[in-house]
C-alpha positions as a Markdown table, in Angstrom:
| # | Residue | x | y | z |
|---|---|---|---|---|
| 1 | Unk | 130.2 | 96.7 | 108.5 |
| 2 | Unk | 127.8 | 96.5 | 111.4 |
| 3 | Unk | 127.6 | 92.9 | 112.7 |
| 4 | Unk | 123.8 | 93.3 | 113.3 |
| 5 | Unk | 123.0 | 94.1 | 109.7 |
| 6 | Unk | 123.1 | 91.8 | 106.7 |
| 7 | Unk | 124.7 | 92.9 | 103.5 |
| 8 | Unk | 122.1 | 94.8 | 101.5 |
| 9 | Unk | 122.9 | 92.9 | 98.3 |
| 10 | Unk | 122.3 | 89.6 | 100.2 |
| 11 | Unk | 119.0 | 90.9 | 101.6 |
| 12 | Unk | 117.6 | 91.6 | 98.1 |
| 13 | Unk | 119.3 | 88.5 | 96.6 |
| 14 | Unk | 121.1 | 90.4 | 93.8 |
| 15 | Unk | 124.7 | 90.6 | 92.6 |
| 16 | Unk | 126.9 | 93.6 | 93.5 |
| 17 | Unk | 126.9 | 94.6 | 89.9 |
| 18 | Unk | 123.1 | 94.5 | 89.5 |
| 19 | Unk | 121.4 | 97.2 | 87.6 |
| 20 | Unk | 118.9 | 99.6 | 89.2 |
| 21 | Unk | 116.0 | 97.9 | 87.4 |
| 22 | Unk | 117.2 | 94.5 | 88.7 |
| 23 | Unk | 117.4 | 95.9 | 92.3 |
| 24 | Unk | 113.9 | 97.4 | 91.9 |
| 25 | Unk | 112.4 | 94.2 | 90.6 |
| 26 | Unk | 114.1 | 92.1 | 93.4 |
| 27 | Unk | 112.9 | 94.5 | 96.1 |
| 28 | Unk | 109.3 | 94.6 | 94.8 |
| 29 | Unk | 109.2 | 90.8 | 94.9 |
| 30 | Unk | 110.5 | 90.7 | 98.5 |
| 31 | Unk | 108.3 | 93.6 | 99.6 |
| 32 | Unk | 105.1 | 92.0 | 98.2 |
| 33 | Unk | 106.0 | 88.7 | 99.8 |
| 34 | Unk | 106.6 | 90.1 | 103.3 |
| 35 | Unk | 104.2 | 93.1 | 103.3 |
| 36 | Unk | 102.4 | 93.5 | 106.6 |
| 37 | Unk | 99.0 | 93.6 | 104.9 |
| 38 | Unk | 99.7 | 90.1 | 103.5 |
| 39 | Unk | 101.0 | 88.8 | 106.7 |
| 40 | Unk | 98.9 | 90.3 | 109.5 |
| 41 | Unk | 100.4 | 89.8 | 113.0 |
| 42 | Unk | 103.6 | 88.2 | 111.6 |
| 43 | Unk | 106.5 | 90.0 | 113.3 |
| 44 | Unk | 109.1 | 88.1 | 111.3 |
| 45 | Unk | 107.5 | 89.1 | 108.0 |
| 46 | Unk | 107.4 | 92.7 | 109.2 |
| 47 | Unk | 111.1 | 92.7 | 110.0 |
| 48 | Unk | 111.9 | 91.2 | 106.6 |
| 49 | Unk | 109.8 | 93.9 | 104.9 |
| 50 | Unk | 111.7 | 96.6 | 106.8 |
| 51 | Unk | 115.0 | 95.1 | 106.1 |
| 52 | Unk | 114.3 | 94.8 | 102.3 |
| 53 | Unk | 113.1 | 98.3 | 102.1 |
| 54 | Unk | 116.1 | 99.7 | 104.0 |
| 55 | Unk | 118.4 | 97.9 | 101.5 |
| 56 | Unk | 116.4 | 99.2 | 98.6 |
| 57 | Unk | 116.5 | 102.8 | 99.8 |
| 58 | Unk | 120.3 | 102.6 | 99.7 |
| 59 | Unk | 121.0 | 100.5 | 96.6 |
| 60 | Unk | 118.5 | 102.2 | 94.2 |
| 61 | Unk | 120.1 | 105.6 | 94.9 |
| 62 | Unk | 123.4 | 105.9 | 92.9 |
| 63 | Unk | 125.2 | 108.2 | 95.5 |
| 64 | Unk | 124.2 | 106.2 | 98.5 |
| 65 | Unk | 125.1 | 102.9 | 96.7 |
| 66 | Unk | 128.5 | 104.2 | 95.9 |
| 67 | Unk | 129.2 | 105.2 | 99.5 |
| 68 | Unk | 127.8 | 101.9 | 100.7 |
| 69 | Unk | 130.0 | 99.9 | 98.3 |
| 70 | Unk | 133.0 | 101.9 | 99.5 |
| 71 | Unk | 132.4 | 102.1 | 103.3 |
| 72 | Unk | 129.6 | 99.5 | 104.1 |
| 73 | Unk | 126.9 | 100.2 | 106.6 |
| 74 | Unk | 128.9 | 103.0 | 108.3 |
| 75 | Unk | 128.4 | 105.2 | 105.2 |
| 76 | Unk | 124.6 | 105.2 | 105.6 |
| 77 | Unk | 124.1 | 105.0 | 109.3 |
| 78 | Unk | 122.2 | 108.1 | 110.5 |
| 79 | Unk | 121.6 | 109.4 | 106.9 |
| 80 | Unk | 118.1 | 110.2 | 105.7 |
| 81 | Unk | 116.9 | 107.3 | 103.6 |
| 82 | Unk | 119.8 | 105.1 | 104.7 |
| 83 | Unk | 120.3 | 102.6 | 107.5 |
| 84 | Unk | 119.6 | 105.0 | 110.3 |
| 85 | Unk | 116.8 | 107.0 | 108.5 |
| 86 | Unk | 117.6 | 110.4 | 110.0 |
| 87 | Unk | 119.2 | 108.9 | 113.1 |
| 88 | Unk | 115.8 | 107.8 | 114.4 |
| 89 | Unk | 115.9 | 104.2 | 113.2 |
| 90 | Unk | 114.2 | 102.8 | 110.2 |
| 91 | Unk | 110.7 | 101.8 | 111.4 |
| 92 | Unk | 107.7 | 100.3 | 109.7 |
| 93 | Unk | 106.1 | 103.6 | 108.8 |
| 94 | Unk | 109.3 | 104.6 | 107.0 |
| 95 | Unk | 109.3 | 101.3 | 105.1 |
| 96 | Unk | 105.6 | 101.6 | 104.1 |
| 97 | Unk | 106.1 | 105.2 | 103.0 |
| 98 | Unk | 109.1 | 104.2 | 100.9 |
| 99 | Unk | 107.2 | 101.3 | 99.4 |
| 100 | Unk | 104.1 | 103.3 | 98.5 |
| 101 | Unk | 106.2 | 106.1 | 97.1 |
| 102 | Unk | 107.6 | 103.9 | 94.3 |
| 103 | Unk | 105.1 | 101.1 | 94.0 |
| 104 | Unk | 101.8 | 102.0 | 95.7 |
| 105 | Unk | 98.9 | 104.0 | 94.5 |
| 106 | Unk | 99.8 | 106.5 | 91.7 |
| 107 | Unk | 100.8 | 109.5 | 93.8 |
| 108 | Unk | 104.1 | 111.2 | 94.4 |
| 109 | Unk | 103.7 | 111.3 | 98.1 |
| 110 | Unk | 102.8 | 115.0 | 98.3 |
| 111 | Unk | 99.7 | 115.1 | 100.4 |
| 112 | Unk | 98.5 | 111.6 | 99.7 |
| 113 | Unk | 99.1 | 110.4 | 103.2 |
| 114 | Unk | 100.7 | 107.0 | 102.7 |
| 115 | Unk | 100.3 | 106.1 | 106.3 |
| 116 | Unk | 96.5 | 106.5 | 105.9 |
| 117 | Unk | 96.5 | 104.1 | 102.9 |
| 118 | Unk | 97.6 | 101.3 | 105.1 |
| 119 | Unk | 95.6 | 102.3 | 108.1 |
| 120 | Unk | 98.5 | 103.7 | 110.2 |
| 121 | Unk | 98.7 | 107.1 | 111.5 |
| 122 | Unk | 94.9 | 107.6 | 111.3 |
| 123 | Unk | 92.8 | 109.2 | 113.9 |
| 124 | Unk | 90.9 | 107.5 | 116.8 |
| 125 | Unk | 87.9 | 105.4 | 115.7 |
| 126 | Unk | 88.9 | 105.2 | 112.1 |
| 127 | Unk | 87.6 | 102.0 | 110.4 |
| 128 | Unk | 89.9 | 99.4 | 109.0 |
| 129 | Unk | 91.0 | 99.4 | 105.4 |
| 130 | Unk | 89.9 | 96.7 | 103.0 |
| 131 | Unk | 91.9 | 95.2 | 100.2 |
| 132 | Unk | 90.7 | 93.6 | 96.9 |
| 133 | Unk | 92.7 | 92.3 | 93.9 |
| 134 | Unk | 91.9 | 92.9 | 90.3 |
| 135 | Unk | 93.5 | 90.6 | 87.7 |
| 136 | Unk | 94.3 | 92.3 | 84.3 |
| 137 | Unk | 95.4 | 91.0 | 80.9 |
| 138 | Unk | 98.1 | 92.9 | 79.0 |
| 139 | Unk | 95.3 | 94.1 | 76.6 |
| 140 | Unk | 93.7 | 95.7 | 79.7 |
| 141 | Unk | 96.9 | 97.4 | 80.6 |
| 142 | Unk | 97.3 | 98.8 | 77.1 |
| 143 | Unk | 94.0 | 100.8 | 77.1 |
| 144 | Unk | 93.1 | 101.1 | 80.8 |
| 145 | Unk | 89.9 | 99.5 | 82.0 |
| 146 | Unk | 86.8 | 100.2 | 84.2 |
| 147 | Unk | 85.9 | 97.3 | 86.6 |
| 148 | Unk | 83.0 | 96.9 | 88.9 |
| 149 | Unk | 83.6 | 95.4 | 92.3 |
| 150 | Unk | 81.0 | 93.8 | 94.6 |
| 151 | Unk | 81.9 | 94.9 | 98.0 |
| 152 | Unk | 80.8 | 93.7 | 101.5 |
| 153 | Unk | 81.9 | 96.1 | 104.3 |
| 154 | Unk | 80.8 | 97.7 | 107.5 |
| 155 | Unk | 78.9 | 100.9 | 106.6 |
| 156 | Unk | 77.4 | 103.6 | 108.8 |
| 157 | Unk | 74.1 | 102.6 | 110.4 |
| 158 | Unk | 71.2 | 104.5 | 108.8 |
| 159 | Unk | 69.0 | 104.1 | 111.9 |
| 160 | Unk | 71.2 | 106.0 | 114.2 |
| 161 | Unk | 73.3 | 107.9 | 111.7 |
| 162 | Unk | 76.4 | 106.1 | 112.9 |
| 163 | Unk | 76.2 | 107.4 | 116.5 |
| 164 | Unk | 75.4 | 104.0 | 118.0 |
| 165 | Unk | 72.7 | 105.4 | 120.3 |
| 166 | Unk | 68.9 | 105.0 | 120.0 |
| 167 | Unk | 67.2 | 107.8 | 118.0 |
| 168 | Unk | 70.6 | 109.2 | 117.1 |
| 169 | Unk | 71.8 | 109.9 | 120.7 |
| 170 | Unk | 75.6 | 110.3 | 120.6 |
| 171 | Unk | 78.0 | 108.4 | 122.8 |
| 172 | Unk | 79.4 | 109.8 | 126.0 |
| 173 | Unk | 82.8 | 109.5 | 127.6 |
| 174 | Unk | 83.5 | 106.0 | 129.0 |
| 175 | Unk | 83.0 | 105.9 | 132.7 |
| 176 | Unk | 85.7 | 103.2 | 133.1 |
| 177 | Unk | 88.6 | 105.1 | 131.5 |
| 178 | Unk | 87.3 | 108.6 | 131.6 |
| 179 | Unk | 87.4 | 108.9 | 127.8 |
| 180 | Unk | 91.1 | 108.1 | 127.4 |
| 181 | Unk | 90.5 | 104.6 | 126.0 |
| 182 | Unk | 93.3 | 103.3 | 128.2 |
| 183 | Unk | 93.6 | 101.8 | 131.6 |
| 184 | Unk | 96.7 | 102.5 | 133.6 |
| 185 | Unk | 97.8 | 100.1 | 136.3 |
| 186 | Unk | 100.6 | 100.8 | 138.8 |
| 187 | Unk | 102.5 | 97.9 | 140.2 |
| 188 | Unk | 105.1 | 98.1 | 142.9 |
| 189 | Unk | 108.1 | 95.9 | 143.3 |
| 190 | Unk | 111.5 | 95.9 | 145.0 |
| 191 | Unk | 112.9 | 97.7 | 141.9 |
| 192 | Unk | 110.3 | 100.5 | 142.0 |
| 193 | Unk | 107.0 | 101.3 | 140.4 |
| 194 | Unk | 105.9 | 99.9 | 137.0 |
| 195 | Unk | 103.1 | 101.5 | 135.0 |
| 196 | Unk | 101.2 | 99.1 | 132.7 |
| 197 | Unk | 99.0 | 100.7 | 130.0 |
| 198 | Unk | 96.3 | 98.5 | 128.3 |
| 199 | Unk | 93.2 | 99.3 | 126.1 |
| 200 | Unk | 90.0 | 99.8 | 128.1 |
| 201 | Unk | 87.9 | 96.6 | 128.0 |
| 202 | Unk | 84.7 | 98.5 | 128.6 |
| 203 | Unk | 84.9 | 100.7 | 125.5 |
| 204 | Unk | 87.3 | 98.6 | 123.5 |
| 205 | Unk | 89.8 | 101.4 | 123.6 |
| 206 | Unk | 87.6 | 104.0 | 121.9 |
| 207 | Unk | 87.1 | 106.1 | 125.0 |
| 208 | Unk | 83.3 | 106.3 | 124.3 |
| 209 | Unk | 80.3 | 104.5 | 125.6 |
| 210 | Unk | 76.6 | 104.3 | 124.5 |
| 211 | Unk | 74.0 | 104.4 | 127.3 |
| 212 | Unk | 71.0 | 103.4 | 125.2 |
| 213 | Unk | 72.3 | 101.4 | 122.2 |
| 214 | Unk | 70.6 | 101.5 | 118.8 |
| 215 | Unk | 68.8 | 98.1 | 118.3 |
| 216 | Unk | 69.7 | 97.9 | 114.6 |
| 217 | Unk | 73.5 | 98.0 | 115.1 |
| 218 | Unk | 73.7 | 97.1 | 118.8 |
| 219 | Unk | 75.5 | 100.3 | 119.7 |
| 220 | Unk | 78.3 | 99.9 | 117.1 |
| 221 | Unk | 77.1 | 102.7 | 114.9 |
| 222 | Unk | 77.7 | 100.5 | 111.8 |
| 223 | Unk | 76.4 | 97.4 | 110.2 |
| 224 | Unk | 77.1 | 95.2 | 107.2 |
| 225 | Unk | 76.3 | 96.7 | 103.8 |
| 226 | Unk | 76.8 | 95.4 | 100.2 |
| 227 | Unk | 77.4 | 97.7 | 97.3 |
| 228 | Unk | 78.9 | 97.7 | 93.8 |
| 229 | Unk | 81.5 | 100.3 | 93.0 |
| 230 | Unk | 83.3 | 101.2 | 89.8 |
| 231 | Unk | 87.1 | 101.4 | 89.6 |
| 232 | Unk | 88.9 | 103.2 | 86.8 |
| 233 | Unk | 92.2 | 101.6 | 86.2 |
| 234 | Unk | 94.6 | 103.8 | 84.1 |
| 235 | Unk | 96.7 | 102.4 | 81.2 |
| 236 | Unk | 100.2 | 101.3 | 82.0 |
| 237 | Unk | 99.7 | 99.8 | 85.5 |
| 238 | Unk | 101.9 | 96.9 | 86.6 |
| 239 | Unk | 101.8 | 94.0 | 89.0 |
| 240 | Unk | 101.8 | 95.2 | 92.6 |
| 241 | Unk | 100.5 | 98.7 | 92.0 |
| 242 | Unk | 97.9 | 100.0 | 94.4 |
| 243 | Unk | 94.8 | 102.2 | 93.8 |
| 244 | Unk | 93.5 | 103.7 | 97.1 |
| 245 | Unk | 89.8 | 104.6 | 97.1 |
| 246 | Unk | 89.1 | 106.8 | 100.1 |
| 247 | Unk | 86.2 | 106.1 | 102.4 |
| 248 | Unk | 85.3 | 102.7 | 100.9 |
| 249 | Unk | 86.7 | 100.6 | 103.7 |
| 250 | Unk | 85.0 | 99.7 | 107.0 |
| 251 | Unk | 83.2 | 102.6 | 108.8 |
| 252 | Unk | 84.5 | 103.4 | 112.2 |
| 253 | Unk | 82.6 | 102.6 | 115.4 |
| 254 | Unk | 80.4 | 105.3 | 116.8 |
| 255 | Unk | 80.6 | 107.6 | 113.8 |
| 256 | Unk | 84.3 | 107.3 | 113.3 |
| 257 | Unk | 85.6 | 107.9 | 109.7 |
| 258 | Unk | 85.7 | 105.0 | 107.2 |
| 259 | Unk | 88.9 | 103.4 | 106.1 |
| 260 | Unk | 90.0 | 103.1 | 102.5 |
| 261 | Unk | 89.6 | 100.4 | 99.9 |
| 262 | Unk | 93.0 | 99.3 | 98.5 |
| 263 | Unk | 92.7 | 97.8 | 95.0 |
| 264 | Unk | 95.8 | 95.7 | 94.2 |
| 265 | Unk | 96.7 | 95.0 | 90.6 |
| 266 | Unk | 97.7 | 91.6 | 89.4 |
| 267 | Unk | 98.7 | 90.6 | 85.9 |
| 268 | Unk | 97.5 | 87.5 | 84.1 |
| 269 | Unk | 100.3 | 85.7 | 82.1 |
| 270 | Unk | 99.9 | 86.2 | 78.4 |
| 271 | Unk | 100.1 | 83.3 | 76.0 |
| 272 | Unk | 102.2 | 85.3 | 73.4 |
| 273 | Unk | 104.0 | 88.1 | 75.1 |
| 274 | Unk | 106.4 | 88.5 | 78.0 |
| 275 | Unk | 106.4 | 91.9 | 79.8 |
| 276 | Unk | 109.7 | 93.7 | 80.7 |
| 277 | Unk | 108.7 | 97.1 | 82.1 |
| 278 | Unk | 106.9 | 98.9 | 79.3 |
| 279 | Unk | 108.4 | 96.6 | 76.6 |
| 280 | Unk | 107.0 | 93.3 | 75.5 |
| 281 | Unk | 108.8 | 90.3 | 73.8 |
| 282 | Unk | 107.3 | 87.7 | 71.5 |
| 283 | Unk | 108.6 | 84.8 | 69.4 |
| 284 | Unk | 107.8 | 84.6 | 65.7 |
| 285 | Unk | 108.6 | 81.4 | 63.7 |
| 286 | Unk | 110.0 | 81.9 | 60.1 |
| 287 | Unk | 110.8 | 79.2 | 57.5 |
| 288 | Unk | 114.4 | 78.5 | 56.6 |
| 289 | Unk | 114.0 | 79.8 | 53.0 |
| 290 | Unk | 112.7 | 83.1 | 54.4 |
| 291 | Unk | 115.5 | 83.4 | 56.9 |
| 292 | Unk | 118.0 | 82.9 | 54.0 |
| 293 | Unk | 116.4 | 85.0 | 51.3 |
| 294 | Unk | 114.4 | 87.5 | 53.4 |
| 295 | Unk | 110.8 | 88.6 | 53.2 |
| 296 | Unk | 107.9 | 89.9 | 55.2 |
| 297 | Unk | 106.0 | 88.3 | 58.0 |
| 298 | Unk | 102.9 | 89.4 | 59.9 |
| 299 | Unk | 103.6 | 89.8 | 63.7 |
| 300 | Unk | 100.9 | 89.9 | 66.4 |
| 301 | Unk | 100.9 | 93.0 | 68.6 |
| 302 | Unk | 98.8 | 94.1 | 71.6 |
| 303 | Unk | 97.0 | 96.4 | 69.2 |
| 304 | Unk | 96.5 | 94.1 | 66.3 |
| 305 | Unk | 98.9 | 92.9 | 63.6 |
| 306 | Unk | 102.1 | 94.6 | 62.2 |
| 307 | Unk | 104.3 | 93.8 | 59.2 |
| 308 | Unk | 107.9 | 93.0 | 59.9 |
| 309 | Unk | 110.7 | 92.9 | 57.3 |
| 310 | Unk | 113.0 | 89.9 | 57.6 |
| 311 | Unk | 116.3 | 90.7 | 56.0 |
| 312 | Unk | 118.3 | 88.1 | 54.0 |
| 313 | Unk | 120.6 | 86.0 | 56.2 |
| 314 | Unk | 118.6 | 86.3 | 59.4 |
| 315 | Unk | 119.8 | 84.0 | 62.1 |
| 316 | Unk | 117.6 | 82.1 | 64.6 |
| 317 | Unk | 117.0 | 84.1 | 67.9 |
| 318 | Unk | 117.9 | 87.4 | 66.2 |
| 319 | Unk | 115.8 | 90.2 | 67.7 |
| 320 | Unk | 114.0 | 93.0 | 65.8 |
| 321 | Unk | 112.3 | 96.1 | 67.3 |
| 322 | Unk | 108.8 | 97.4 | 66.6 |
| 323 | Unk | 108.9 | 100.9 | 68.1 |
| 324 | Unk | 105.9 | 102.1 | 70.1 |
| 325 | Unk | 104.2 | 98.7 | 70.0 |
| 326 | Unk | 104.8 | 98.0 | 73.7 |
| 327 | Unk | 102.8 | 99.2 | 76.8 |
| 328 | Unk | 102.1 | 102.8 | 77.7 |
| 329 | Unk | 104.0 | 104.4 | 80.5 |
| 330 | Unk | 101.8 | 105.2 | 83.4 |
| 331 | Unk | 100.3 | 108.7 | 83.1 |
| 332 | Unk | 102.4 | 109.5 | 80.1 |
| 333 | Unk | 102.1 | 109.5 | 76.3 |
| 334 | Unk | 105.3 | 107.6 | 76.0 |
| 335 | Unk | 105.1 | 103.9 | 74.9 |
| 336 | Unk | 107.5 | 101.0 | 75.1 |
| 337 | Unk | 108.6 | 98.8 | 72.2 |
| 338 | Unk | 107.9 | 95.3 | 71.1 |
| 339 | Unk | 110.9 | 93.0 | 70.6 |
| 340 | Unk | 110.4 | 90.2 | 68.1 |
| 341 | Unk | 112.6 | 87.2 | 68.5 |
| 342 | Unk | 112.9 | 85.2 | 65.3 |
| 343 | Unk | 113.0 | 81.4 | 65.6 |
| 344 | Unk | 113.9 | 79.6 | 62.4 |
| 345 | Unk | 111.3 | 76.8 | 62.1 |
| 346 | Unk | 112.5 | 73.3 | 61.3 |
| 347 | Unk | 109.8 | 70.8 | 60.1 |
| 348 | Unk | 109.8 | 67.4 | 61.7 |
| 349 | Unk | 108.4 | 65.5 | 58.7 |
| 350 | Unk | 109.2 | 66.0 | 55.0 |
| 351 | Unk | 107.6 | 64.7 | 51.8 |
| 352 | Unk | 109.6 | 62.8 | 49.3 |
| 353 | Unk | 109.9 | 65.8 | 47.1 |
| 354 | Unk | 111.0 | 68.1 | 49.9 |
| 355 | Unk | 113.7 | 65.5 | 50.9 |
| 356 | Unk | 115.0 | 65.5 | 47.3 |
| 357 | Unk | 115.2 | 69.3 | 47.2 |
| 358 | Unk | 116.9 | 69.5 | 50.6 |
| 359 | Unk | 119.4 | 66.8 | 49.6 |
| 360 | Unk | 120.3 | 68.7 | 46.4 |
| 361 | Unk | 120.5 | 72.0 | 48.4 |
| 362 | Unk | 122.8 | 70.3 | 51.0 |
| 363 | Unk | 125.2 | 69.1 | 48.2 |
| 364 | Unk | 125.4 | 72.6 | 46.8 |
| 365 | Unk | 125.9 | 74.3 | 50.2 |
| 366 | Unk | 128.5 | 71.8 | 51.3 |
| 367 | Unk | 130.5 | 72.6 | 48.1 |
| 368 | Unk | 130.4 | 76.3 | 49.0 |
| 369 | Unk | 131.1 | 75.9 | 52.7 |
| 370 | Unk | 134.9 | 76.2 | 53.6 |
| 371 | Unk | 136.4 | 73.6 | 55.9 |
| 372 | Unk | 136.4 | 74.8 | 59.5 |
| 373 | Unk | 139.8 | 76.1 | 60.6 |
| 374 | Unk | 141.4 | 74.5 | 57.5 |
| 375 | Unk | 144.7 | 76.2 | 57.9 |
| 376 | Unk | 145.1 | 74.8 | 61.4 |
| 377 | Unk | 144.3 | 71.3 | 60.3 |
| 378 | Unk | 146.9 | 71.5 | 57.5 |
| 379 | Unk | 149.6 | 72.6 | 60.0 |
| 380 | Unk | 148.7 | 69.8 | 62.4 |
| 381 | Unk | 148.9 | 67.2 | 59.5 |
| 382 | Unk | 152.2 | 68.6 | 58.3 |
| 383 | Unk | 153.7 | 68.4 | 61.8 |
| 384 | Unk | 152.6 | 65.0 | 62.9 |
| 385 | Unk | 152.0 | 63.0 | 59.7 |
């Protein structure tokens, strides 16, 4: 095992026998915590994001995981999707692409351009992406929902049509950098020449300059706008999913293309249900007589109320399944299940009549209940008494 890399299981904080679902859940938690968009300019968080994604890429794949368990980091070094990522090193763009493939947007990666979703790999002058969060209840997730978002962003200037010049006159090549957007400085030392490249201060790295700037936007080609947009959220989304809306981020300077709006999904805790993937779990109290004799109880579901049969002799914490009463699978007709966990309810206060009935019942049940491990106690008594 390479001394420069931590154990992948340690990176994700899971046991070596963890299931694929546990690995996926642990990775998503780590990735969302250290994602570059949540920690702008934090190099440490970026490294942790890359490290967690590299570990996930190996451990969630059965073949790669088997090789890793057998041979350690040497088994994945230089392998596509492994520690070496094709021998070129696992960089941030690889990590973002892997994260978006499994958790971002709702695309399969074929033509979606995940680099563009996070504002990387875009062309010169492209505006920055914006990010908003939408909080959903489980009821919203069941049916899907349409939400309106009030957005404040940098839009194209209507006075100059985004050119930045008065009366629509377009920008010209920057005289300082010749249109390259960079300034190269050559320094000489005893060890030879060093070339230092830095963004051009005159054009802010765009390579373009405006001779007669538009008075409305001061030569930027964009100014602040406010608008309301509608976002359609499909049924079955989960915490951490992304919905990219192209062209609704900030407009680029001097007519550059606009970035995207990234809508991040958050889930509001439910007072009755716990979510486990597409399944939900709820607790239902039943009385002691019903647990003993059986009966029917009405159970709340995300779609209303369902009737559940409680068989005779049901024990507390026994779990029953209501098929198809869970959450829909994203972009699929398949639905998860609802798991009902029975809790036998014990009253804290009893009336005089109830106490008399329970006392009588206790006497009857004690007569029927066999002594625990009676044979063993008899042998011990015979041996030592």
